Structures are given as C-alpha cells and as structure tokens.
PDB file of N, CA, C and O in Angstrom, chain B, residues numbered from 101:
ATOM      1  N   UNK B 101     125.898  89.642 100.503  1.00  0.00           N
ATOM      2  CA  UNK B 101     125.581  88.318 100.867  1.00  0.00           C
ATOM      3  C   UNK B 101     126.700  87.533 101.096  1.00  0.00           C
ATOM      4  O   UNK B 101     127.489  87.324 100.175  1.00  0.00           O
ATOM      5  N   UNK B 102     126.891  87.027 102.303  1.00  0.00           N
ATOM      6  CA  UNK B 102     128.106  86.213 102.584  1.00  0.00           C
ATOM      7  C   UNK B 102     128.173  84.991 101.771  1.00  0.00           C
ATOM      8  O   UNK B 102     129.242  84.746 101.212  1.00  0.00           O
ATOM      9  N   UNK B 103     127.179  84.190 101.628  1.00  0.00           N
ATOM     10  CA  UNK B 103     127.231  82.923 100.824  1.00  0.00           C
ATOM     11  C   UNK B 103     127.631  83.156  99.383  1.00  0.00           C
ATOM     12  O   UNK B 103     128.427  82.402  98.824  1.00  0.00           O
ATOM     13  N   UNK B 104     127.103  84.156  98.805  1.00  0.00           N
ATOM     14  CA  UNK B 104     127.517  84.433  97.347  1.00  0.00           C
ATOM     15  C   UNK B 104     128.924  84.880  97.353  1.00  0.00           C
ATOM     16  O   UNK B 104     129.615  84.543  96.392  1.00  0.00           O
ATOM     17  N   UNK B 105     129.452  85.592  98.300  1.00  0.00           N
ATOM     18  CA  UNK B 105     130.859  86.110  98.281  1.00  0.00           C
ATOM     19  C   UNK B 105     131.840  84.713  98.432  1.00  0.00           C
ATOM     20  O   UNK B 105     132.863  84.489  97.785  1.00  0.00           O
ATOM     21  N   UNK B 106     131.305  83.959  99.339  1.00  0.00           N
ATOM     22  CA  UNK B 106     132.110  82.634  99.467  1.00  0.00           C
ATOM     23  C   UNK B 106     132.170  81.829  98.323  1.00  0.00           C
ATOM     24  O   UNK B 106     133.210  81.272  97.970  1.00  0.00           O
ATOM     25  N   UNK B 107     131.004  81.731  97.670  1.00  0.00           N
ATOM     26  CA  UNK B 107     130.948  80.970  96.385  1.00  0.00           C
ATOM     27  C   UNK B 107     131.934  81.501  95.385  1.00  0.00           C
ATOM     28  O   UNK B 107     132.605  80.726  94.703  1.00  0.00           O
ATOM     29  N   UNK B 108     132.037  82.800  95.280  1.00  0.00           N
ATOM     30  CA  UNK B 108     133.062  83.368  94.427  1.00  0.00           C
ATOM     31  C   UNK B 108     134.456  83.108  94.895  1.00  0.00           C
ATOM     32  O   UNK B 108     135.375  82.910  94.100  1.00  0.00           O
ATOM     33  N   UNK B 109     134.601  83.111  96.157  1.00  0.00           N
ATOM     34  CA  UNK B 109     135.898  82.784  96.742  1.00  0.00           C
ATOM     35  C   UNK B 109     136.293  81.265  96.386  1.00  0.00           C
ATOM     36  O   UNK B 109     137.445  80.956  96.081  1.00  0.00           O
ATOM     37  N   UNK B 110     135.328  80.431  96.446  1.00  0.00           N
ATOM     38  CA  UNK B 110     135.559  79.002  96.107  1.00  0.00           C
ATOM     39  C   UNK B 110     136.026  78.936  94.585  1.00  0.00           C
ATOM     40  O   UNK B 110     136.926  78.196  94.188  1.00  0.00           O
ATOM     41  N   UNK B 111     135.409  79.668  93.915  1.00  0.00           N
ATOM     42  CA  UNK B 111     135.630  79.505  92.346  1.00  0.00           C
ATOM     43  C   UNK B 111     137.074  80.081  92.118  1.00  0.00           C
ATOM     44  O   UNK B 111     137.859  79.555  91.329  1.00  0.00           O
ATOM     45  N   UNK B 112     137.370  81.200  92.864  1.00  0.00           N
ATOM     46  CA  UNK B 112     138.750  81.833  92.709  1.00  0.00           C
ATOM     47  C   UNK B 112     139.832  80.925  93.206  1.00  0.00           C
ATOM     48  O   UNK B 112     140.871  80.715  92.579  1.00  0.00           O
ATOM     49  N   UNK B 113     139.516  80.368  94.428  1.00  0.00           N
ATOM     50  CA  UNK B 113     140.548  79.436  95.125  1.00  0.00           C
ATOM     51  C   UNK B 113     140.734  78.179  94.354  1.00  0.00           C
ATOM     52  O   UNK B 113     141.783  77.556  94.517  1.00  0.00           O
ATOM     53  N   UNK B 114     139.777  77.715  93.484  1.00  0.00           N
ATOM     54  CA  UNK B 114     139.883  76.526  92.911  1.00  0.00           C
ATOM     55  C   UNK B 114     140.268  76.762  91.299  1.00  0.00           C
ATOM     56  O   UNK B 114     140.204  75.916  90.407  1.00  0.00           O
ATOM     57  N   UNK B 115     140.628  77.963  91.203  1.00  0.00           N
ATOM     58  CA  UNK B 115     140.998  78.390  89.708  1.00  0.00           C
ATOM     59  C   UNK B 115     139.880  77.970  88.691  1.00  0.00           C
ATOM     60  O   UNK B 115     140.162  77.609  87.548  1.00  0.00           O
ATOM     61  N   UNK B 116     138.638  78.034  89.152  1.00  0.00           N
ATOM     62  CA  UNK B 116     137.522  77.882  88.360  1.00  0.00           C
ATOM     63  C   UNK B 116     137.240  76.484  88.110  1.00  0.00           C
ATOM     64  O   UNK B 116     136.436  76.241  87.210  1.00  0.00           O
ATOM     65  N   UNK B 117     137.785  75.480  88.776  1.00  0.00           N
ATOM     66  CA  UNK B 117     137.443  74.028  88.619  1.00  0.00           C
ATOM     67  C   UNK B 117     135.983  73.946  89.193  1.00  0.00           C
ATOM     68  O   UNK B 117     135.159  73.205  88.658  1.00  0.00           O
ATOM     69  N   UNK B 118     135.654  74.756  90.345  1.00  0.00           N
ATOM     70  CA  UNK B 118     134.290  74.758  90.701  1.00  0.00           C
ATOM     71  C   UNK B 118     133.779  76.277  90.537  1.00  0.00           C
ATOM     72  O   UNK B 118     134.372  77.224  91.055  1.00  0.00           O
ATOM     73  N   UNK B 119     132.713  76.394  89.825  1.00  0.00           N
ATOM     74  CA  UNK B 119     132.275  77.718  89.673  1.00  0.00           C
ATOM     75  C   UNK B 119     131.335  78.135  90.870  1.00  0.00           C
ATOM     76  O   UNK B 119     130.794  77.315  91.613  1.00  0.00           O
ATOM     77  N   UNK B 120     131.200  79.533  90.974  1.00  0.00           N
ATOM     78  CA  UNK B 120     130.322  80.060  92.081  1.00  0.00           C
ATOM     79  C   UNK B 120     129.079  79.310  92.043  1.00  0.00           C
ATOM     80  O   UNK B 120     128.608  78.867  93.090  1.00  0.00           O
ATOM     81  N   UNK B 121     128.473  79.119  90.850  1.00  0.00           N
ATOM     82  CA  UNK B 121     127.094  78.599  90.776  1.00  0.00           C
ATOM     83  C   UNK B 121     127.073  77.277  91.229  1.00  0.00           C
ATOM     84  O   UNK B 121     126.088  76.923  91.876  1.00  0.00           O
ATOM     85  N   UNK B 122     128.189  76.290  90.961  1.00  0.00           N
ATOM     86  CA  UNK B 122     128.229  74.987  91.411  1.00  0.00           C
ATOM     87  C   UNK B 122     128.425  74.951  92.974  1.00  0.00           C
ATOM     88  O   UNK B 122     127.847  74.134  93.692  1.00  0.00           O
ATOM     89  N   UNK B 123     129.182  75.789  93.371  1.00  0.00           N
ATOM     90  CA  UNK B 123     129.384  75.892  94.922  1.00  0.00           C
ATOM     91  C   UNK B 123     128.074  76.126  95.634  1.00  0.00           C
ATOM     92  O   UNK B 123     127.776  75.467  96.630  1.00  0.00           O
ATOM     93  N   UNK B 124     127.262  77.093  95.113  1.00  0.00           N
ATOM     94  CA  UNK B 124     126.088  77.474  95.686  1.00  0.00           C
ATOM     95  C   UNK B 124     125.078  76.430  95.598  1.00  0.00           C
ATOM     96  O   UNK B 124     124.303  76.269  96.541  1.00  0.00           O
ATOM     97  N   UNK B 125     125.012  75.678  94.511  1.00  0.00           N
ATOM     98  CA  UNK B 125     124.031  74.528  94.307  1.00  0.00           C
ATOM     99  C   UNK B 125     124.428  73.271  94.896  1.00  0.00           C
ATOM    100  O   UNK B 125     123.611  72.352  94.943  1.00  0.00           O
ATOM    101  N   UNK B 126     125.619  73.132  95.358  1.00  0.00           N
ATOM    102  CA  UNK B 126     126.223  71.901  95.799  1.00  0.00           C
ATOM    103  C   UNK B 126     125.258  71.175  96.820  1.00  0.00           C
ATOM    104  O   UNK B 126     124.689  71.757  97.743  1.00  0.00           O
ATOM    105  N   UNK B 127     125.149  69.847  96.536  1.00  0.00           N
ATOM    106  CA  UNK B 127     124.500  69.000  97.564  1.00  0.00           C
ATOM    107  C   UNK B 127     125.431  67.929  98.016  1.00  0.00           C
ATOM    108  O   UNK B 127     125.023  66.980  98.685  1.00  0.00           O
ATOM    109  N   UNK B 128     126.657  68.066  97.666  1.00  0.00           N
ATOM    110  CA  UNK B 128     127.817  67.149  98.032  1.00  0.00           C
ATOM    111  C   UNK B 128     128.872  68.040  98.559  1.00  0.00           C
ATOM    112  O   UNK B 128     128.958  69.232  98.263  1.00  0.00           O
ATOM    113  N   UNK B 129     129.692  67.394  99.373  1.00  0.00           N
ATOM    114  CA  UNK B 129     130.945  68.196  99.809  1.00  0.00           C
ATOM    115  C   UNK B 129     131.698  68.964  98.636  1.00  0.00           C
ATOM    116  O   UNK B 129     131.706  68.491  97.499  1.00  0.00           O
ATOM    117  N   UNK B 130     132.295  70.094  98.930  1.00  0.00           N
ATOM    118  CA  UNK B 130     132.932  70.793  97.876  1.00  0.00           C
ATOM    119  C   UNK B 130     134.164  69.992  97.305  1.00  0.00           C
ATOM    120  O   UNK B 130     134.573  70.159  96.156  1.00  0.00           O
ATOM    121  N   UNK B 131     134.722  69.107  98.207  1.00  0.00           N
ATOM    122  CA  UNK B 131     135.865  68.358  97.656  1.00  0.00           C
ATOM    123  C   UNK B 131     135.406  67.288  96.734  1.00  0.00           C
ATOM    124  O   UNK B 131     136.191  66.756  95.949  1.00  0.00           O
ATOM    125  N   UNK B 132     134.098  66.945  96.814  1.00  0.00           N
ATOM    126  CA  UNK B 132     133.595  65.967  95.610  1.00  0.00           C
ATOM    127  C   UNK B 132     133.431  66.643  94.347  1.00  0.00           C
ATOM    128  O   UNK B 132     133.366  65.980  93.312  1.00  0.00           O
ATOM    129  N   UNK B 133     133.351  68.020  94.334  1.00  0.00           N
ATOM    130  CA  UNK B 133     133.183  68.668  93.211  1.00  0.00           C
ATOM    131  C   UNK B 133     134.714  69.047  92.591  1.00  0.00           C
ATOM    132  O   UNK B 133     134.851  69.483  91.449  1.00  0.00           O
ATOM    133  N   UNK B 134     135.635  68.856  93.349  1.00  0.00           N
ATOM    134  CA  UNK B 134     137.036  69.085  92.747  1.00  0.00           C
ATOM    135  C   UNK B 134     137.812  70.161  93.514  1.00  0.00           C
ATOM    136  O   UNK B 134     138.901  70.556  93.099  1.00  0.00           O
ATOM    137  N   UNK B 135     137.236  70.645  94.659  1.00  0.00           N
ATOM    138  CA  UNK B 135     138.087  71.549  95.505  1.00  0.00           C
ATOM    139  C   UNK B 135     139.086  70.878  96.223  1.00  0.00           C
ATOM    140  O   UNK B 135     138.757  70.156  97.165  1.00  0.00           O
ATOM    141  N   UNK B 136     140.394  71.034  95.871  1.00  0.00           N
ATOM    142  CA  UNK B 136     141.454  70.381  96.429  1.00  0.00           C
ATOM    143  C   UNK B 136     141.962  70.942  97.770  1.00  0.00           C
ATOM    144  O   UNK B 136     141.434  71.941  98.258  1.00  0.00           O
ATOM    145  N   UNK B 137     142.960  70.322  98.350  1.00  0.00           N
ATOM    146  CA  UNK B 137     143.449  70.763  99.585  1.00  0.00           C
ATOM    147  C   UNK B 137     144.206  72.174  99.427  1.00  0.00           C
ATOM    148  O   UNK B 137     144.262  73.009 100.330  1.00  0.00           O
ATOM    149  N   UNK B 138     144.780  72.324  98.154  1.00  0.00           N
ATOM    150  CA  UNK B 138     145.445  73.510  97.890  1.00  0.00           C
ATOM    151  C   UNK B 138     144.388  74.588  97.750  1.00  0.00           C
ATOM    152  O   UNK B 138     144.634  75.701  98.216  1.00  0.00           O
ATOM    153  N   UNK B 139     143.333  74.373  97.201  1.00  0.00           N
ATOM    154  CA  UNK B 139     142.173  75.377  96.950  1.00  0.00           C
ATOM    155  C   UNK B 139     141.686  75.632  98.378  1.00  0.00           C
ATOM    156  O   UNK B 139     141.422  76.806  98.634  1.00  0.00           O
ATOM    157  N   UNK B 140     141.524  74.734  99.344  1.00  0.00           N
ATOM    158  CA  UNK B 140     141.091  74.946 100.691  1.00  0.00           C
ATOM    159  C   UNK B 140     141.870  75.852 101.276  1.00  0.00           C
ATOM    160  O   UNK B 140     141.345  76.769 101.907  1.00  0.00           O
ATOM    161  N   UNK B 141     143.230  75.747 101.166  1.00  0.00           N
ATOM    162  CA  UNK B 141     144.367  76.656 101.873  1.00  0.00           C
ATOM    163  C   UNK B 141     144.129  78.046 101.267  1.00  0.00           C
ATOM    164  O   UNK B 141     144.186  79.021 102.016  1.00  0.00           O
ATOM    165  N   UNK B 142     143.881  78.194 100.037  1.00  0.00           N
ATOM    166  CA  UNK B 142     143.607  79.571  99.351  1.00  0.00           C
ATOM    167  C   UNK B 142     142.362  80.079  99.882  1.00  0.00           C
ATOM    168  O   UNK B 142     142.235  81.278 100.134  1.00  0.00           O
ATOM    169  N   UNK B 143     141.368  79.177 100.081  1.00  0.00           N
ATOM    170  CA  UNK B 143     140.109  79.726 100.600  1.00  0.00           C
ATOM    171  C   UNK B 143     140.184  80.253 101.921  1.00  0.00           C
ATOM    172  O   UNK B 143     139.589  81.290 102.213  1.00  0.00           O
ATOM    173  N   UNK B 144     140.966  79.528 102.856  1.00  0.00           N
ATOM    174  CA  UNK B 144     141.237  79.834 104.220  1.00  0.00           C
ATOM    175  C   UNK B 144     141.689  81.369 104.183  1.00  0.00           C
ATOM    176  O   UNK B 144     141.037  82.251 104.741  1.00  0.00           O
ATOM    177  N   UNK B 145     142.852  81.594 103.482  1.00  0.00           N
ATOM    178  CA  UNK B 145     143.507  82.965 103.395  1.00  0.00           C
ATOM    179  C   UNK B 145     142.545  83.992 102.957  1.00  0.00           C
ATOM    180  O   UNK B 145     142.429  85.070 103.541  1.00  0.00           O
ATOM    181  N   UNK B 146     141.796  83.621 101.833  1.00  0.00           N
ATOM    182  CA  UNK B 146     140.775  84.618 101.353  1.00  0.00           C
ATOM    183  C   UNK B 146     139.706  85.021 102.487  1.00  0.00           C
ATOM    184  O   UNK B 146     139.435  86.201 102.711  1.00  0.00           O
ATOM    185  N   UNK B 147     139.157  84.020 103.140  1.00  0.00           N
ATOM    186  CA  UNK B 147     138.113  84.249 104.113  1.00  0.00           C
ATOM    187  C   UNK B 147     138.704  84.868 105.331  1.00  0.00           C
ATOM    188  O   UNK B 147     137.977  85.592 106.010  1.00  0.00           O
ATOM    189  N   UNK B 148     140.000  84.656 105.702  1.00  0.00           N
ATOM    190  CA  UNK B 148     140.679  85.380 106.902  1.00  0.00           C
ATOM    191  C   UNK B 148     140.972  86.739 106.470  1.00  0.00           C
ATOM    192  O   UNK B 148     140.877  87.651 107.291  1.00  0.00           O
ATOM    193  N   UNK B 149     141.301  86.959 105.326  1.00  0.00           N
ATOM    194  CA  UNK B 149     141.599  88.434 104.856  1.00  0.00           C
ATOM    195  C   UNK B 149     140.407  89.231 104.665  1.00  0.00           C
ATOM    196  O   UNK B 149     140.356  90.392 105.072  1.00  0.00           O
ATOM    197  N   UNK B 150     139.457  88.674 104.074  1.00  0.00           N
ATOM    198  CA  UNK B 150     138.197  89.458 103.818  1.00  0.00           C
ATOM    199  C   UNK B 150     137.311  89.689 104.947  1.00  0.00           C
ATOM    200  O   UNK B 150     136.705  90.746 105.118  1.00  0.00           O
ATOM    201  N   UNK B 151     137.243  88.575 105.789  1.00  0.00           N
ATOM    202  CA  UNK B 151     136.188  88.790 106.880  1.00  0.00           C
ATOM    203  C   UNK B 151     136.908  89.100 108.286  1.00  0.00           C
ATOM    204  O   UNK B 151     136.243  89.442 109.264  1.00  0.00           O
ATOM    205  N   UNK B 152     138.199  88.971 108.325  1.00  0.00           N
ATOM    206  CA  UNK B 152     138.911  89.314 109.463  1.00  0.00           C
ATOM    207  C   UNK B 152     138.722  88.299 110.527  1.00  0.00           C
ATOM    208  O   UNK B 152     138.790  88.630 111.711  1.00  0.00           O
ATOM    209  N   UNK B 153     138.478  87.036 110.147  1.00  0.00           N
ATOM    210  CA  UNK B 153     138.395  86.046 111.226  1.00  0.00           C
ATOM    211  C   UNK B 153     139.348  84.928 110.913  1.00  0.00           C
ATOM    212  O   UNK B 153     139.838  84.737 109.800  1.00  0.00           O
ATOM    213  N   UNK B 154     139.576  84.180 112.025  1.00  0.00           N
ATOM    214  CA  UNK B 154     140.527  83.091 111.732  1.00  0.00           C
ATOM    215  C   UNK B 154     139.928  81.769 111.792  1.00  0.00           C
ATOM    216  O   UNK B 154     139.165  81.520 112.725  1.00  0.00           O
ATOM    217  N   UNK B 155     140.194  80.843 110.865  1.00  0.00           N
ATOM    218  CA  UNK B 155     139.657  79.504 110.749  1.00  0.00           C
ATOM    219  C   UNK B 155     140.612  78.530 111.432  1.00  0.00           C
ATOM    220  O   UNK B 155     141.724  78.293 110.962  1.00  0.00           O
ATOM    221  N   UNK B 156     140.147  77.964 112.565  1.00  0.00           N
ATOM    222  CA  UNK B 156     140.881  77.154 113.348  1.00  0.00           C
ATOM    223  C   UNK B 156     140.881  75.672 112.568  1.00  0.00           C
ATOM    224  O   UNK B 156     139.816  75.069 112.430  1.00  0.00           O
ATOM    225  N   UNK B 157     142.056  75.161 112.101  1.00  0.00           N
ATOM    226  CA  UNK B 157     142.049  73.925 111.378  1.00  0.00           C
ATOM    227  C   UNK B 157     141.948  72.708 112.282  1.00  0.00           C
ATOM    228  O   UNK B 157     141.704  71.602 111.799  1.00  0.00           O
ATOM    229  N   UNK B 158     142.113  72.872 113.456  1.00  0.00           N
ATOM    230  CA  UNK B 158     141.863  71.748 114.368  1.00  0.00           C
ATOM    231  C   UNK B 158     140.286  71.719 114.569  1.00  0.00           C
ATOM    232  O   UNK B 158     139.473  72.634 114.435  1.00  0.00           O
ATOM    233  N   UNK B 159     140.097  70.359 114.939  1.00  0.00           N
ATOM    234  CA  UNK B 159     138.555  70.061 115.091  1.00  0.00           C
ATOM    235  C   UNK B 159     137.708  70.260 113.770  1.00  0.00           C
ATOM    236  O   UNK B 159     137.932  69.590 112.762  1.00  0.00           O
ATOM    237  N   UNK B 160     136.824  71.121 113.833  1.00  0.00           N
ATOM    238  CA  UNK B 160     135.831  71.120 112.631  1.00  0.00           C
ATOM    239  C   UNK B 160     136.290  72.078 111.538  1.00  0.00           C
ATOM    240  O   UNK B 160     135.589  72.259 110.542  1.00  0.00           O
ATOM    241  N   UNK B 161     137.432  72.681 111.708  1.00  0.00           N
ATOM    242  CA  UNK B 161     137.997  73.668 110.661  1.00  0.00           C
ATOM    243  C   UNK B 161     137.917  73.191 109.207  1.00  0.00           C
ATOM    244  O   UNK B 161     137.368  73.864 108.335  1.00  0.00           O
ATOM    245  N   UNK B 162     138.530  71.911 108.967  1.00  0.00           N
ATOM    246  CA  UNK B 162     138.566  71.389 107.670  1.00  0.00           C
ATOM    247  C   UNK B 162     137.138  71.105 107.267  1.00  0.00           C
ATOM    248  O   UNK B 162     136.866  71.318 106.085  1.00  0.00           O
ATOM    249  N   UNK B 163     136.246  70.686 108.011  1.00  0.00           N
ATOM    250  CA  UNK B 163     134.849  70.358 107.691  1.00  0.00           C
ATOM    251  C   UNK B 163     134.126  71.506 107.161  1.00  0.00           C
ATOM    252  O   UNK B 163     133.280  71.346 106.281  1.00  0.00           O
ATOM    253  N   UNK B 164     134.421  72.737 107.672  1.00  0.00           N
ATOM    254  CA  UNK B 164     133.789  74.044 107.243  1.00  0.00           C
ATOM    255  C   UNK B 164     134.088  74.331 105.787  1.00  0.00           C
ATOM    256  O   UNK B 164     133.294  74.922 105.055  1.00  0.00           O
ATOM    257  N   UNK B 165     135.313  73.870 105.391  1.00  0.00           N
ATOM    258  CA  UNK B 165     135.836  74.162 104.114  1.00  0.00           C
ATOM    259  C   UNK B 165     135.178  73.235 103.051  1.00  0.00           C
ATOM    260  O   UNK B 165     135.372  73.443 101.853  1.00  0.00           O
ATOM    261  N   UNK B 166     134.482  72.322 103.446  1.00  0.00           N
ATOM    262  CA  UNK B 166     133.795  71.333 102.447  1.00  0.00           C
ATOM    263  C   UNK B 166     132.276  71.539 102.385  1.00  0.00           C
ATOM    264  O   UNK B 166     131.556  70.824 101.688  1.00  0.00           O
ATOM    265  N   UNK B 167     131.799  72.588 103.174  1.00  0.00           N
ATOM    266  CA  UNK B 167     130.278  72.810 103.218  1.00  0.00           C
ATOM    267  C   UNK B 167     130.115  74.287 103.276  1.00  0.00           C
ATOM    268  O   UNK B 167     130.445  74.913 104.283  1.00  0.00           O
ATOM    269  N   UNK B 168     129.591  74.885 102.173  1.00  0.00           N
ATOM    270  CA  UNK B 168     129.441  76.318 102.023  1.00  0.00           C
ATOM    271  C   UNK B 168     128.464  76.822 103.029  1.00  0.00           C
ATOM    272  O   UNK B 168     128.674  77.922 103.541  1.00  0.00           O
ATOM    273  N   UNK B 169     127.353  76.080 103.381  1.00  0.00           N
ATOM    274  CA  UNK B 169     126.436  76.585 104.389  1.00  0.00           C
ATOM    275  C   UNK B 169     127.113  76.584 105.743  1.00  0.00           C
ATOM    276  O   UNK B 169     126.947  77.558 106.478  1.00  0.00           O
ATOM    277  N   UNK B 170     127.854  75.581 106.124  1.00  0.00           N
ATOM    278  CA  UNK B 170     128.482  75.568 107.406  1.00  0.00           C
ATOM    279  C   UNK B 170     129.482  76.789 107.610  1.00  0.00           C
ATOM    280  O   UNK B 170     129.549  77.480 108.626  1.00  0.00           O
ATOM    281  N   UNK B 171     130.234  76.926 106.479  1.00  0.00           N
ATOM    282  CA  UNK B 171     131.231  78.075 106.444  1.00  0.00           C
ATOM    283  C   UNK B 171     130.553  79.349 106.720  1.00  0.00           C
ATOM    284  O   UNK B 171     130.978  80.172 107.532  1.00  0.00           O
ATOM    285  N   UNK B 172     129.445  79.493 105.995  1.00  0.00           N
ATOM    286  CA  UNK B 172     128.661  80.856 106.069  1.00  0.00           C
ATOM    287  C   UNK B 172     128.226  80.970 107.567  1.00  0.00           C
ATOM    288  O   UNK B 172     128.360  82.040 108.161  1.00  0.00           O
ATOM    289  N   UNK B 173     127.741  79.939 108.134  1.00  0.00           N
ATOM    290  CA  UNK B 173     127.201  80.017 109.493  1.00  0.00           C
ATOM    291  C   UNK B 173     128.413  80.423 110.427  1.00  0.00           C
ATOM    292  O   UNK B 173     128.322  81.360 111.220  1.00  0.00           O
ATOM    293  N   UNK B 174     129.557  79.656 110.278  1.00  0.00           N
ATOM    294  CA  UNK B 174     130.701  80.026 111.026  1.00  0.00           C
ATOM    295  C   UNK B 174     131.026  81.532 110.991  1.00  0.00           C
ATOM    296  O   UNK B 174     131.175  82.193 112.019  1.00  0.00           O
ATOM    297  N   UNK B 175     131.122  82.010 109.804  1.00  0.00           N
ATOM    298  CA  UNK B 175     131.511  83.377 109.538  1.00  0.00           C
ATOM    299  C   UNK B 175     130.543  84.380 110.253  1.00  0.00           C
ATOM    300  O   UNK B 175     130.964  85.275 110.986  1.00  0.00           O
ATOM    301  N   UNK B 176     129.165  84.162 109.979  1.00  0.00           N
ATOM    302  CA  UNK B 176     128.179  85.000 110.496  1.00  0.00           C
ATOM    303  C   UNK B 176     128.256  84.954 112.117  1.00  0.00           C
ATOM    304  O   UNK B 176     128.062  85.979 112.770  1.00  0.00           O
ATOM    305  N   UNK B 177     128.516  83.858 112.655  1.00  0.00           N
ATOM    306  CA  UNK B 177     128.560  83.660 114.241  1.00  0.00           C
ATOM    307  C   UNK B 177     129.820  84.462 114.580  1.00  0.00           C
ATOM    308  O   UNK B 177     129.730  85.263 115.511  1.00  0.00           O
ATOM    309  N   UNK B 178     130.971  84.340 113.940  1.00  0.00           N
ATOM    310  CA  UNK B 178     132.105  84.941 114.357  1.00  0.00           C
ATOM    311  C   UNK B 178     131.986  86.533 114.255  1.00  0.00           C
ATOM    312  O   UNK B 178     132.514  87.260 115.097  1.00  0.00           O
ATOM    313  N   UNK B 179     131.302  86.996 113.233  1.00  0.00           N
ATOM    314  CA  UNK B 179     131.023  88.361 112.989  1.00  0.00           C
ATOM    315  C   UNK B 179     130.018  88.936 114.031  1.00  0.00           C
ATOM    316  O   UNK B 179     130.195  90.078 114.454  1.00  0.00           O
ATOM    317  N   UNK B 180     129.087  88.266 114.411  1.00  0.00           N
ATOM    318  CA  UNK B 180     128.196  88.630 115.529  1.00  0.00           C
ATOM    319  C   UNK B 180     128.795  88.634 116.806  1.00  0.00           C
ATOM    320  O   UNK B 180     128.410  89.440 117.653  1.00  0.00           O
ATOM    321  N   UNK B 181     129.736  87.787 117.050  1.00  0.00           N
ATOM    322  CA  UNK B 181     130.382  87.739 118.385  1.00  0.00           C
ATOM    323  C   UNK B 181     131.302  88.895 118.416  1.00  0.00           C
ATOM    324  O   UNK B 181     131.428  89.503 119.479  1.00  0.00           O
ATOM    325  N   UNK B 182     131.974  89.274 117.342  1.00  0.00           N
ATOM    326  CA  UNK B 182     132.793  90.458 117.359  1.00  0.00           C
ATOM    327  C   UNK B 182     132.152  91.869 117.506  1.00  0.00           C
ATOM    328  O   UNK B 182     132.758  92.893 117.819  1.00  0.00           O
ATOM    329  N   UNK B 183     130.757  91.747 117.213  1.00  0.00           N
ATOM    330  CA  UNK B 183     130.045  93.023 117.396  1.00  0.00           C
ATOM    331  C   UNK B 183     129.756  93.569 118.705  1.00  0.00           C
ATOM    332  O   UNK B 183     129.157  94.639 118.809  1.00  0.00           O
TER     333      UNK B 183
END
C-alpha cells in the first residue's frame, strides 16, 4: 500500500517527530504536525529513490509534501503514466 509506505517514510524523514500513525490520521497539513523543511527534503529523496519518480518542487511540489493523500495520488498517477 503506497499510503502506508509514505506514512512510514514521513516518520523516518522526521526522525519520529511524526509517527506513521499520525501521518495516516492527519487532518491538518503535515507541517502542522511537526514535519520540517529538512524532513520534507528527506521525504523527497526517499520517495524519488523508492518509487523512481521525480517530485518537481516548482508549482505544487511543496504542497504535495504537506498532504499524504495528495502525495499518494501524485505517485500513483506517475506510476500509471510510466506503465
């Protein structure tokens, strides 16, 4: 499951400041839970490495990093387009 894997990546990227469970249950932006810009950069690296897609930081790229559902949709769309 992509969303669960992303939640684990958020927990790792934030050094546990935000747990996977908190990321999955979030009703506010991840930054409001404590995901810092450094954690977002780590998350980008992890996503790009694991899923083999690039996150464009211009435009909506940074917004994706604050919303687990949006990030999951983006990854799924990129993976479908690649197939």
